[in-house]
LOZA-414273 format. One line per field, with one value per residue (C-alpha): residue in three letters; chain; z, x, y. Coordinates in pm, 1 decimal, m for minus. Example, Ala and Ser with C-alpha at 12.3 -4.5 7.8 and 13.67 -1.06 7.14 Angstrom:
LOZA-414273
res ALA:SER
chain A:A
c3 780.0:714.0
c1 1230.0:1367.0
c2 m450.0:m106.0
//
This chain:
LOZA-414273
res MET:ALA:SER:LEU:LEU:ARG:LEU:PRO:SER:LEU:LEU:LYS:PRO:ALA:ALA:ALA:ALA:ARG:PRO:SER:ALA:LEU:LEU:SER:ARG:ARG:SER:ARG:GLY:GLY:LEU:HIS:ALA:GLY:MET:GLU:ALA:ARG:VAL:SER:ALA:SER:ARG:SER:GLN:ALA:ALA:ALA:ALA:THR:THR:GLY:ALA:ALA:ALA:PRO:ALA:PRO:PRO:GLU:THR:ARG:GLY:GLY:GLY:ASP:ARG:GLU:GLY:GLN:VAL:THR:PRO:ARG:SER:VAL:ASP:PHE:ASN:ALA:TRP:TYR:THR:ASP:VAL:ILE:ALA:ALA:ALA:GLU:LEU:ALA:ASP:TYR:GLY:PRO:VAL:ARG:GLY:THR:MET:VAL:ILE:ARG:PRO:TYR:GLY:TYR:ALA:ILE:TRP:GLU:ALA:ILE:GLN:ASP:TYR:LEU:ASN:VAL:LYS:PHE:LYS:GLU:THR:GLY:HIS:SER:ASN:MET:TYR:PHE:PRO:GLN:PHE:ILE:PRO:TYR:SER:PHE:ILE:GLU:LYS:GLU:ALA:SER:HIS:VAL:GLU:GLY:PHE:SER:PRO:GLU:LEU:ALA:LEU:VAL:THR:ILE:GLY:GLY:GLY:LYS:GLU:LEU:GLU:GLU:LYS:LEU:VAL:VAL:ARG:PRO:THR:SER:GLU:THR:ILE:VAL:ASN:HIS:MET:PHE:THR:LYS:TRP:ILE:GLN:SER:TYR:ARG:ASP:LEU:PRO:LEU:MET:ILE:ASN:GLN:TRP:ALA:ASN:VAL:THR:ARG:TRP:GLU:MET:ARG:THR:LYS:PRO:PHE:ILE:ARG:THR:LEU:GLU:PHE:LEU:TRP:GLN:GLU:GLY:HIS:THR:ALA:HIS:ALA:THR:LEU:GLU:GLU:ALA:GLU:LYS:GLU:ALA:MET:GLN:MET:ILE:ASP:VAL:TYR:THR:LYS:PHE:ALA:TYR:GLU:GLN:ALA:ALA:ILE:PRO:VAL:ILE:PRO:GLY:ARG:LYS:SER:ARG:VAL:GLU:THR:PHE:ALA:GLY:ALA:ASN:ARG:THR:TYR:THR:ILE:GLU:ALA:MET:MET:GLY:ASP:ARG:LYS:ALA:LEU:GLN:ALA:GLY:THR:SER:HIS:ASN:LEU:GLY:GLN:ASN:PHE:SER:ARG:ALA:PHE:GLY:THR:GLN:PHE:MET:ASP:GLU:ASN:GLY:GLN:ILE:GLU:HIS:VAL:TRP:GLN:THR:SER:TRP:ALA:ILE:SER:THR:ARG:PHE:VAL:GLY:GLY:ILE:ILE:MET:THR:HIS:GLY:ASP:ASP:ALA:GLY:LEU:MET:LEU:PRO:PRO:ASN:ILE:ALA:PRO:ILE:GLN:VAL:VAL:ILE:VAL:PRO:ILE:TRP:LYS:LYS:GLY:ASP:GLU:LYS:SER:ALA:VAL:MET:GLU:ALA:VAL:ALA:SER:VAL:GLN:ASN:THR:LEU:LYS:GLU:ALA:GLY:ILE:ARG:VAL:LYS:VAL:ASP:ASP:SER:GLU:LEU:ARG:THR:PRO:GLY:TRP:LYS:PHE:ASN:PHE:TYR:GLU:MET:LYS:GLY:VAL:PRO:ILE:ARG:LEU:GLU:ILE:GLY:PRO:ARG:ASP:VAL:THR:ASN:ARG:SER:VAL:VAL:ILE:SER:ARG:ARG:ASP:VAL:PRO:GLY:LYS:GLN:GLY:LYS:GLU:PHE:GLY:VAL:SER:MET:ASP:PRO:SER:ILE:LEU:VAL:ASP:HIS:ILE:LYS:GLY:ARG:LEU:GLU:GLU:ILE:GLN:ALA:SER:LEU:LEU:GLN:LYS:ALA:ILE:ALA:PHE:ARG:ASP:SER:ASN:ILE:VAL:ASP:VAL:SER:SER:TYR:GLY:GLU:LEU:LYS:GLU:ALA:ILE:ALA:GLU:GLY:LYS:TRP:ALA:ARG:GLY:PRO:TRP:SER:ALA:SER:ASP:ALA:ASP:GLU:LEU:LYS:VAL:LYS:GLU:GLU:THR:SER:ALA:THR:ILE:ARG:CYS:PHE:PRO:PHE:GLU:GLN:PRO:GLU:GLY:ALA:LYS:LYS:CYS:PHE:MET:THR:GLY:ASN:PRO:ALA:GLU:GLU:VAL:ALA:ILE:PHE:ALA:LYS:SER:TYR
chain A:A:A:A:A:A:A:A:A:A:A:A:A:A:A:A:A:A:A:A:A:A:A:A:A:A:A:A:A:A:A:A:A:A:A:A:A:A:A:A:A:A:A:A:A:A:A:A:A:A:A:A:A:A:A:A:A:A:A:A:A:A:A:A:A:A:A:A:A:A:A:A:A:A:A:A:A:A:A:A:A:A:A:A:A:A:A:A:A:A:A:A:A:A:A:A:A:A:A:A:A:A:A:A:A:A:A:A:A:A:A:A:A:A:A:A:A:A:A:A:A:A:A:A:A:A:A:A:A:A:A:A:A:A:A:A:A:A:A:A:A:A:A:A:A:A:A:A:A:A:A:A:A:A:A:A:A:A:A:A:A:A:A:A:A:A:A:A:A:A:A:A:A:A:A:A:A:A:A:A:A:A:A:A:A:A:A:A:A:A:A:A:A:A:A:A:A:A:A:A:A:A:A:A:A:A:A:A:A:A:A:A:A:A:A:A:A:A:A:A:A:A:A:A:A:A:A:A:A:A:A:A:A:A:A:A:A:A:A:A:A:A:A:A:A:A:A:A:A:A:A:A:A:A:A:A:A:A:A:A:A:A:A:A:A:A:A:A:A:A:A:A:A:A:A:A:A:A:A:A:A:A:A:A:A:A:A:A:A:A:A:A:A:A:A:A:A:A:A:A:A:A:A:A:A:A:A:A:A:A:A:A:A:A:A:A:A:A:A:A:A:A:A:A:A:A:A:A:A:A:A:A:A:A:A:A:A:A:A:A:A:A:A:A:A:A:A:A:A:A:A:A:A:A:A:A:A:A:A:A:A:A:A:A:A:A:A:A:A:A:A:A:A:A:A:A:A:A:A:A:A:A:A:A:A:A:A:A:A:A:A:A:A:A:A:A:A:A:A:A:A:A:A:A:A:A:A:A:A:A:A:A:A:A:A:A:A:A:A:A:A:A:A:A:A:A:A:A:A:A:A:A:A:A:A:A:A:A:A:A:A:A:A:A:A:A:A:A:A:A:A:A:A:A:A:A:A:A:A:A:A:A:A:A:A:A:A:A:A:A:A:A:A:A:A:A:A:A:A:A:A:A:A:A:A:A:A:A:A:A:A:A:A:A:A:A:A:A:A:A:A:A:A:A:A:A:A:A:A:A:A:A:A:A:A:A:A:A:A:A:A:A:A:A:A:A:A:A:A:A:A:A:A:A:A:A:A:A:A:A:A:A:A:A:A:A:A:A
c3 6478.1:6422.8:6794.6:6790.1:6784.0:6455.3:6417.5:6186.3:5901.4:5924.8:5549.9:5419.4:5257.1:5503.2:5455.2:5558.3:5895.9:6049.8:6345.0:6686.7:6898.0:7196.3:7434.9:7737.9:8086.6:8423.4:8714.7:9001.1:9210.5:9112.0:8840.4:8949.2:8989.4:8661.6:8502.1:8664.9:8505.2:8178.8:8125.8:8057.5:7829.0:7622.7:7586.7:7346.2:7156.3:7106.5:6892.7:6604.2:6639.3:6346.3:6441.8:6680.6:6827.4:6810.4:7160.0:7204.8:7259.1:7606.1:7788.7:7873.8:8227.6:8397.8:8706.7:8568.9:8478.5:8573.4:8339.4:8655.6:8578.8:8208.3:8056.8:7797.4:7439.8:7316.3:6951.1:7158.0:7368.4:7392.2:7700.4:7904.9:7798.9:7950.6:8292.6:8315.8:8236.7:8506.0:8772.5:8670.8:8681.2:8999.6:8882.0:8997.6:9162.2:9173.6:9457.2:9703.5:9531.0:9166.4:8908.6:9135.5:9110.2:9368.3:9231.1:9370.7:9424.8:9081.1:8898.2:9122.2:9034.7:8694.7:8752.4:8935.9:8653.4:8459.4:8739.9:8754.2:8410.7:8369.2:8689.9:8578.6:8252.7:8437.4:8622.0:8352.4:8162.5:8458.2:8661.5:9030.3:9215.4:9440.1:9562.9:9553.5:9785.2:9659.0:9728.0:9487.2:9561.8:9300.2:9241.0:9103.9:8842.6:8720.6:8674.0:8309.9:8116.9:7837.8:8126.4:8398.5:8071.9:7958.1:8312.9:8483.0:8420.1:8569.3:8921.7:9238.3:9482.7:9851.6:10032.6:10387.3:10624.1:10966.1:10988.7:10841.2:10526.9:10361.8:10274.9:9916.7:9782.8:9716.5:9398.2:9434.0:9183.4:8830.6:8738.3:8878.2:8649.0:8857.4:9198.8:8985.4:8851.2:9228.1:9357.1:9048.4:9115.1:9415.1:9350.3:9005.4:9012.1:8787.5:8443.4:8731.6:8858.7:8500.6:8369.1:8652.4:8592.2:8834.2:8835.9:9089.1:9117.9:9241.5:9239.9:9018.5:9045.7:8734.1:8746.8:8482.3:8398.8:8180.8:8353.2:8258.2:8493.7:8428.3:8120.0:8265.2:8651.9:8896.0:9073.1:8882.6:8935.9:8701.0:8696.2:8587.9:8473.5:8485.2:8376.7:8327.3:8081.3:7974.5:7574.5:7365.1:7195.8:7517.1:7586.4:7290.6:7293.6:7634.2:7528.6:7224.4:7462.7:7698.2:7390.1:7298.2:7643.8:7614.3:7293.3:7342.9:7667.9:7480.0:7226.3:7423.1:7749.2:7710.4:7323.5:7246.3:6863.8:6971.7:6680.1:6797.6:6645.3:6713.5:6825.1:6637.1:6785.4:6874.3:7071.0:7230.2:7634.6:7764.8:7826.4:7592.2:7284.6:7130.5:7267.1:7153.3:7192.8:7152.9:7013.8:7074.3:6873.0:7123.6:7029.0:6915.9:6707.2:6923.4:6987.2:7318.9:7404.2:7608.0:7686.6:7627.0:7658.3:7638.3:7541.0:7761.8:7617.7:7829.1:7900.3:8272.0:8357.8:8239.3:8400.3:8761.3:8691.9:8688.6:8565.8:8573.4:8507.1:8166.5:8144.1:8010.5:8304.9:8150.8:8288.3:8127.1:8156.2:8164.0:7902.0:8030.0:7952.6:8141.7:8042.9:8191.3:8170.5:8394.8:8499.7:8177.0:8029.2:8243.4:8067.4:7707.2:7800.8:7864.9:7540.8:7322.6:7386.0:7599.9:7428.8:7529.1:7782.5:7977.0:8025.6:7809.8:7968.9:7779.7:7984.3:8031.1:8266.4:8385.0:8764.1:8737.7:8423.3:8494.9:8725.3:8825.3:8904.8:9064.0:9015.1:9198.0:9262.8:9504.0:9871.1:9825.8:9490.7:9648.4:9831.0:9526.8:9327.2:9568.4:9581.0:9231.7:9183.4:9482.0:9276.0:8931.1:9151.6:9283.0:8981.5:8784.1:9053.2:9087.4:8687.1:8756.5:8636.3:8834.0:8944.5:9155.1:9265.6:9330.2:9573.7:9705.3:9754.5:9744.8:9378.5:9076.9:8853.3:8563.5:8760.7:8842.9:8454.1:8358.6:8625.2:8533.0:8173.5:8306.7:8469.6:8182.1:8307.1:7979.0:8082.0:8299.4:8388.5:8492.7:8701.8:8775.5:8863.6:8541.8:8467.3:8807.4:8683.5:8319.9:8518.4:8269.5:8271.1:8085.7:7951.4:7825.0:7676.8:7713.7:7359.4:7200.5:7295.1:7287.2:7248.3:6987.9:7293.3:7488.5:7475.0:7675.5:7799.6:7847.6:8078.7:8422.4:8408.8:8497.3:8185.5:7953.8:8144.7:8230.6:7843.6:7732.0:7922.1:7878.0:7506.8:7505.3:7711.3:7450.6:7154.8:7329.0:7398.1:7028.4:6930.8:7087.8:6954.5:6629.4:6638.2:6753.6:6460.7:6229.2:6375.2:6362.5:6022.5:5906.1:6038.2:5905.7:5597.2:5366.8:5255.7:4988.4:5030.8:5302.8:5215.1:5208.1:5584.7:5684.1:5516.8:5704.2:6081.8:5986.9:5954.1:6276.4:6106.3:6147.6:5857.0:5731.1:5514.9:5388.1:5640.6:5640.9:5702.9:5978.5:6351.4:6233.8:5979.8:6262.4:6479.0:6162.7:6138.9:6499.8:6526.0:6200.3:6269.1:6656.5:6560.0:6634.9:6492.6:6720.3:6592.8:6267.0:6296.9:6265.3:6028.1:5711.2:5339.2:5104.5:4796.5:4744.5:4908.5:4914.6:5207.8:5172.2:5301.3:5103.7:4848.7:4924.3:4953.2:5291.9:5427.5:5673.8:5685.4:5971.5:6179.7:6281.9:6490.5:6746.0:7084.9:7449.1
c1 15114.2:15367.2:15373.6:14997.7:14830.1:14752.6:14412.0:14162.6:14131.8:13836.6:13858.6:13591.5:13257.0:12996.6:12686.2:12316.7:12133.6:11833.6:11875.5:11733.6:11471.3:11588.4:11346.4:11464.9:11272.0:11395.2:11230.0:11166.7:11111.6:11464.0:11605.1:11440.6:11099.8:11148.7:11250.5:10943.0:10717.2:10808.7:10872.7:10505.8:10446.6:10760.0:10725.3:10430.4:10612.7:10928.5:10788.8:10689.2:11011.9:11230.8:11558.7:11830.9:11972.0:11758.5:11693.8:11937.6:11754.5:11685.4:11943.7:11866.8:11769.4:11898.4:11674.8:11430.7:11452.7:11304.5:11294.4:11253.5:11471.3:11413.8:11474.6:11330.6:11449.9:11714.3:11529.1:11183.0:11336.7:11775.5:11741.4:11511.2:11689.2:12017.2:11881.8:11724.3:12044.3:12217.6:11919.7:11913.8:12298.7:12331.7:12579.2:12405.6:12095.8:11991.4:12107.2:11863.5:12002.1:11851.6:12112.7:12368.9:12389.3:12519.7:12775.0:12694.3:13000.4:12965.3:12936.8:13249.4:13443.1:13444.8:13592.2:13859.4:13947.7:13994.1:14190.9:14397.1:14502.7:14567.9:14754.3:15027.2:15041.3:15069.0:15358.0:15512.0:15512.3:15673.1:15349.3:15316.5:14970.9:14883.5:14595.5:14425.2:14169.7:13793.4:13725.1:13884.9:13880.8:13646.3:13909.8:14101.2:13851.2:13823.1:14210.5:14156.3:13888.6:13805.5:13791.3:13544.1:13353.2:13333.5:13262.6:13045.3:12719.8:12818.1:12959.3:12847.2:12910.8:12978.4:12912.4:12845.5:13083.2:13052.5:12748.9:12878.3:12889.0:13218.7:13470.6:13529.6:13278.6:13421.9:13396.9:13344.9:13608.2:13461.8:13830.0:14176.5:14351.0:14343.8:14431.2:14731.3:14856.6:14842.1:15084.6:15255.7:15394.0:15524.8:15676.8:15828.7:16135.1:16416.4:16415.0:16583.0:16205.6:16066.9:15915.8:15674.2:15387.6:15126.7:14770.2:14460.8:14177.1:13920.8:13573.4:13430.9:13132.9:12926.9:12615.6:12437.8:12073.3:12023.9:12156.2:12193.3:12384.0:12736.5:12690.8:12631.3:12564.8:12639.9:12907.4:13142.1:13471.2:13765.5:14160.1:14286.6:14658.1:14853.9:15194.8:15431.5:15700.1:15991.7:15901.0:15571.0:15752.7:15742.3:15397.3:15259.6:15448.2:15299.6:14929.6:14983.5:15130.0:14842.3:14569.5:14750.9:14771.2:14369.5:14326.8:14506.8:14289.6:13984.8:14079.1:14252.8:14090.8:13721.5:13724.1:13577.0:13702.4:13724.0:13829.3:14112.5:14150.8:14163.6:13875.5:13761.7:13829.9:13445.9:13500.3:13822.7:13826.2:13816.3:14164.0:14351.2:14516.5:14446.4:14213.8:14260.1:14007.2:13878.8:13515.9:13300.2:13012.4:12740.8:12505.8:12218.7:12474.8:12527.6:12905.1:13046.4:13374.1:13530.4:13882.0:14040.0:14394.9:14475.3:14779.0:14690.4:15000.3:15090.8:14735.4:14715.7:15065.0:15057.9:14718.1:14907.3:15249.2:15409.6:15764.8:16084.1:16452.1:16567.0:16948.2:17043.1:16903.2:16612.0:16266.3:15996.3:15623.0:15587.3:15395.1:15139.3:14860.2:14595.6:14416.5:14116.9:13907.2:13609.5:13307.5:13159.1:13358.2:13153.3:12837.5:13038.7:13112.9:12761.0:12648.2:12869.4:12856.6:12509.6:12217.0:11841.2:12005.0:12173.6:12522.0:12821.4:13172.3:13502.4:13676.4:13974.0:13769.2:13530.3:13537.0:13422.3:13545.6:13397.7:13095.4:13036.1:12684.9:12657.0:12329.9:12190.6:11838.7:11904.5:12076.2:12321.8:12447.5:12539.2:12854.5:13033.4:12927.8:13042.4:13343.8:13400.0:13308.7:13585.4:13861.6:13751.0:13738.1:14086.9:14249.1:14085.1:14222.0:14562.6:14576.0:14501.7:14135.4:13863.3:13613.9:13313.3:13108.3:12749.6:12632.8:12294.3:12032.2:11777.9:11773.7:11731.9:12036.6:11787.4:11778.2:12129.1:12190.9:11971.1:12136.3:12481.2:12387.6:12225.3:12580.2:12763.5:12996.1:13182.0:13171.8:12928.9:13071.0:12776.8:12874.2:12593.8:12605.3:12655.8:12951.5:13127.6:13103.1:13254.5:13483.4:13352.3:13221.3:12965.1:13046.6:12838.0:12960.3:12801.4:12853.6:12713.6:12326.2:12173.6:12273.6:12553.0:12707.9:12740.4:13009.5:12970.9:13202.7:13521.7:13744.4:13815.8:14189.6:14363.9:14587.6:14317.3:14066.6:14284.3:14382.4:14053.7:13895.7:14197.2:14144.2:13750.9:13819.7:14062.6:13808.1:13518.4:13778.1:13812.9:13474.7:13356.1:13595.6:13556.2:13181.8:13212.6:13422.2:13195.0:12891.7:13099.9:13223.1:12885.3:12730.5:12982.0:12854.4:13107.2:12975.6:13069.4:12780.5:12595.3:12250.6:12424.3:12553.9:12195.1:12081.2:12350.5:12270.0:11878.0:11943.2:12131.0:12448.2:12806.7:12922.2:13238.8:13373.3:13648.1:13594.8:13768.3:13445.6:13437.6:13338.6:12991.5:12927.9:13016.7:12754.4:12522.6:12527.1:12506.5:12164.1:12010.9:12140.3:12209.9:12529.9:12873.7:13215.8:13326.3:13678.4:13923.6:14063.0:14419.9:14374.9:14331.0:14284.4:14525.0:14463.9:14297.6:13993.0:13721.1:13528.8:13154.5:13019.6:13182.6:13385.2:13714.3:14023.1:14055.0:14326.0:14152.1:13817.1:13600.5:13356.7:12994.2:12754.9:12479.8:12650.3:12586.5
c2 8397.5:8081.1:7984.5:7911.6:7566.1:7446.3:7417.2:7265.4:7485.8:7716.3:7840.3:7586.1:7682.1:7591.8:7370.3:7468.4:7404.1:7528.4:7746.8:7634.0:7826.1:8047.2:8161.9:8342.1:8261.7:8237.8:8045.3:8241.7:7896.6:7756.6:7559.0:7248.3:7411.1:7556.7:7217.6:7044.2:7278.8:7240.4:6868.7:6773.1:7035.8:6966.0:6625.4:6633.1:6925.2:6734.1:6456.3:6712.1:6916.2:6910.3:7136.0:7076.6:6762.6:6451.5:6306.5:5959.1:5623.0:5517.6:5303.5:4956.7:4956.5:4618.5:4643.9:4873.3:5222.7:5559.8:5860.0:6104.9:6416.4:6442.0:6786.5:7020.4:6891.0:7109.5:7140.6:7291.4:7533.6:7560.4:7803.5:7592.2:7299.5:7452.3:7556.0:7229.1:7040.9:7262.0:7153.9:6766.4:6746.4:6921.6:7199.9:7479.5:7674.1:8055.4:8258.6:8438.5:8742.2:8800.4:8720.1:8534.8:8170.4:7881.2:7660.5:7293.9:7051.5:6871.8:7217.7:7327.6:7033.8:7096.8:7454.4:7240.1:7063.0:7404.0:7557.4:7243.8:7260.0:7628.9:7638.8:7419.8:7616.9:7961.0:7853.2:7663.1:8010.7:8200.6:8317.3:8343.3:8322.8:8601.3:8786.4:9162.8:9300.5:9299.0:9661.8:9927.0:10316.8:10465.6:10710.3:10432.9:10342.7:10688.1:10730.2:10574.1:10723.2:10455.5:10193.2:10374.4:10466.2:10079.3:9945.7:10245.8:10096.3:9746.9:9850.5:9744.9:10015.6:10032.3:10348.3:10249.0:10057.5:9988.6:10181.6:10495.3:10667.0:10609.9:10901.1:10741.4:10512.6:10162.8:9953.5:9552.2:9411.5:9413.8:9382.8:9454.5:9623.2:9943.5:9801.3:9602.3:9919.8:10065.4:9823.6:9762.5:10124.3:10045.0:9733.2:9830.1:10098.3:9936.0:9750.7:9474.5:9445.0:9334.8:9140.0:9108.4:8863.3:8755.9:8572.6:8520.8:8312.5:8549.9:8664.4:8971.5:9147.1:9302.8:9437.5:9252.7:9353.0:9005.9:8705.4:8327.8:8066.2:8037.9:8262.7:8581.6:8672.7:8960.9:8757.1:8497.8:8329.4:8348.2:8384.9:8691.3:8739.2:9059.5:9150.0:9410.7:9441.8:9687.2:9666.9:9669.5:9367.4:9167.9:9258.5:9143.8:8817.8:8753.9:8846.5:8616.3:8335.9:8334.5:8338.2:8024.7:7860.8:7923.4:7783.4:7459.3:7418.7:7458.6:7223.9:6969.4:6943.7:7093.2:6964.2:7291.4:7432.7:7801.5:8005.6:8228.7:8578.8:8973.7:9189.0:9508.1:9854.3:9871.4:9526.8:9582.6:9558.8:9913.2:10036.5:9810.7:9875.2:9507.9:9251.5:8868.0:8616.3:8262.0:8220.2:7910.4:7798.4:7690.7:7425.1:7711.6:7840.6:8136.5:8287.1:8258.8:8459.8:8183.0:8389.1:8702.8:8821.6:9192.9:9427.0:9714.7:9949.5:10200.6:10309.6:10210.5:10260.8:10623.5:10692.0:10536.9:10654.0:10286.3:10347.5:10186.9:10301.4:10130.3:9996.0:10363.3:10544.5:10656.4:10677.2:10489.0:10349.0:9967.2:9784.1:9570.7:9263.1:9107.7:8785.9:8617.8:8280.8:8253.1:8005.5:8092.8:7831.8:7581.7:7707.3:7670.9:7312.0:7239.6:7419.3:7275.2:6905.5:6826.1:6669.5:6571.0:6324.0:6585.9:6704.0:6525.4:6597.2:6539.2:6285.7:6508.6:6738.8:6485.1:6473.9:6139.4:5935.2:5615.1:5491.7:5160.7:5037.5:4697.3:4505.3:4203.0:4091.5:3834.9:3899.8:3608.2:3778.6:4102.4:4025.9:3844.1:4162.5:4412.1:4213.8:4226.1:4610.0:4684.5:4490.0:4680.3:5024.9:4976.9:4862.5:5168.7:5416.2:5255.8:5315.8:5703.5:5688.4:5891.5:5635.0:5634.0:5311.2:5397.4:5126.1:5295.4:5039.9:5359.9:5370.2:5108.4:5020.1:5196.3:5525.5:5538.6:5479.0:5795.4:5971.0:5928.0:6016.1:6336.4:6432.9:6326.3:6067.5:5932.6:5552.4:5340.1:5000.6:4710.2:4446.5:4168.6:3810.8:3682.4:3921.9:3788.6:3429.1:3546.9:3784.3:4057.6:4385.0:4585.9:4906.2:5190.5:5514.1:5840.3:5973.3:5687.1:5652.8:5298.7:4945.3:5083.7:5199.8:4915.7:4653.0:4316.3:4078.0:4302.1:4116.1:4221.7:4140.6:4469.3:4392.5:4442.2:4660.6:4940.8:4976.2:4903.6:5180.3:5437.8:5350.7:5432.7:5783.8:5872.8:5780.5:5995.6:6288.5:6273.1:6218.4:6501.0:6744.4:6632.7:6651.3:7002.3:7098.7:6937.8:7145.4:7480.7:7431.5:7342.6:7636.5:7918.4:8095.2:8292.9:8603.7:8848.3:9112.7:9288.4:9099.0:8775.1:8841.3:8939.2:8613.3:8426.0:8562.3:8532.9:8155.9:8159.3:8099.1:8298.6:8502.9:8523.9:8779.2:9039.1:9382.2:9716.1:9933.2:10189.1:10145.7:10302.4:10051.7:9797.3:9936.5:9941.5:9575.2:9539.2:9745.4:9598.9:9206.8:9168.2:9031.8:9169.7:9099.9:8823.7:8822.3:8876.6:8499.9:8447.0:8220.5:8413.5:8346.7:8435.6:8660.9:8982.8:9053.1:9334.4:9470.4:9341.3:9651.2:9913.2:9735.8:9891.3:9657.5:9451.8:9288.4:9029.7:8845.7:8884.5:8647.7:8788.0:8616.0:8646.6:8579.8:8542.8
//
């Protein structure tokens, strides 16, 4: 595990925190319709709420404010808050087919930021992008017994094509291990063909019964990597390398302090020998499986006859991996960093890092203000900062302040006549609400402004990560008995304790508490340990939590 990113220690006693309420509801009239119906009721409840995040102070609204688009407070109803933010920040909307969603441009821009980072890392580690068909013969799925058993309830099948019943029904891609192996069998003949390492960006269909935008939908977007190797050791090194790539992305780009580790046998991917995962704590303290990497062993290569001749002339089956991150990571970003004012994006993945709002009252002030705005915009663009100017005259500056707070833009610049005269700007940080987050009189001089803005963006990125780490660590409880685990889970926290019990015991915990083993963390405490369930010796601690 030495190759993994050094992470802040997880092995600390955790403090108490009260759980947030979570009510599952879905608006048939679309995300905006559901939000509008809830806002008036939630305002009266918010004042009395004692759990969750407090609402930030309203921003100064030079030119008048408008609180249109308010969301349900997180402390009142986390699930309603989540869907309200998605609607108000214009990230996505419900599709016409139950369980589907339409990803809007701003939401897709966040996904593109994830793609841009990971594409570079995949290519740096020797992988090439390609694409496989969306339709997979059902007989392929049946070849690997545990795979078909694991995915059968979620499969979408095509039985009619061109007006005629198909000779063999087709599966709409739930994942691609089977069709990848079919092709690998054609392409791999010799050890000289190995390793074969590819990735595809694609859509996936899984017929989920309970859906939630970005987190769990019938169709979603992801990348899935697939590799073939000559030895088990090479496959294991690859699986670990990719979970490390995901871990670094989560920490350094998304400011989400995930816990990397190994899944239990019960939670291992259908068809894999081992599954590695990154687990993230959301704002309601539920766990989100944010990315996985699987050592598939020879399970699929034996099922599909994917073989090669080694250097000694012996015929062997290849060793394989697969690994993926999906659009559910967008949901993870929302639920990790958002507050009652809406979305809060880490600067490294924010589509807009700085928004400039021009302010004027008299017509003769406009030209000077807009000239200064254009100059500042060009200065920031040339410095590689993603900047947008909202010069629309249909909305007040106050409305714009609230709107871009809702969209989670890290920094807002205000430029009015007085600022033009003083050759300065007003800066507001999204992560620090109210007057505390405002800076007045920051020079427009490019040599000063660029460094100042870049410094603030770095501070915001670091601040969001540290805040998320503190929240995570304060909500993980070390347990030494099953009773303590039950108490921790009942309080909405994560429970961490030594575990060597059976699969049946693990399923018992799930049945009685709704919590599952999220992972056996790579970072483990030293010393002798006893399983809190059986009292038998245990080599590892496991983390239990309720999850999405």
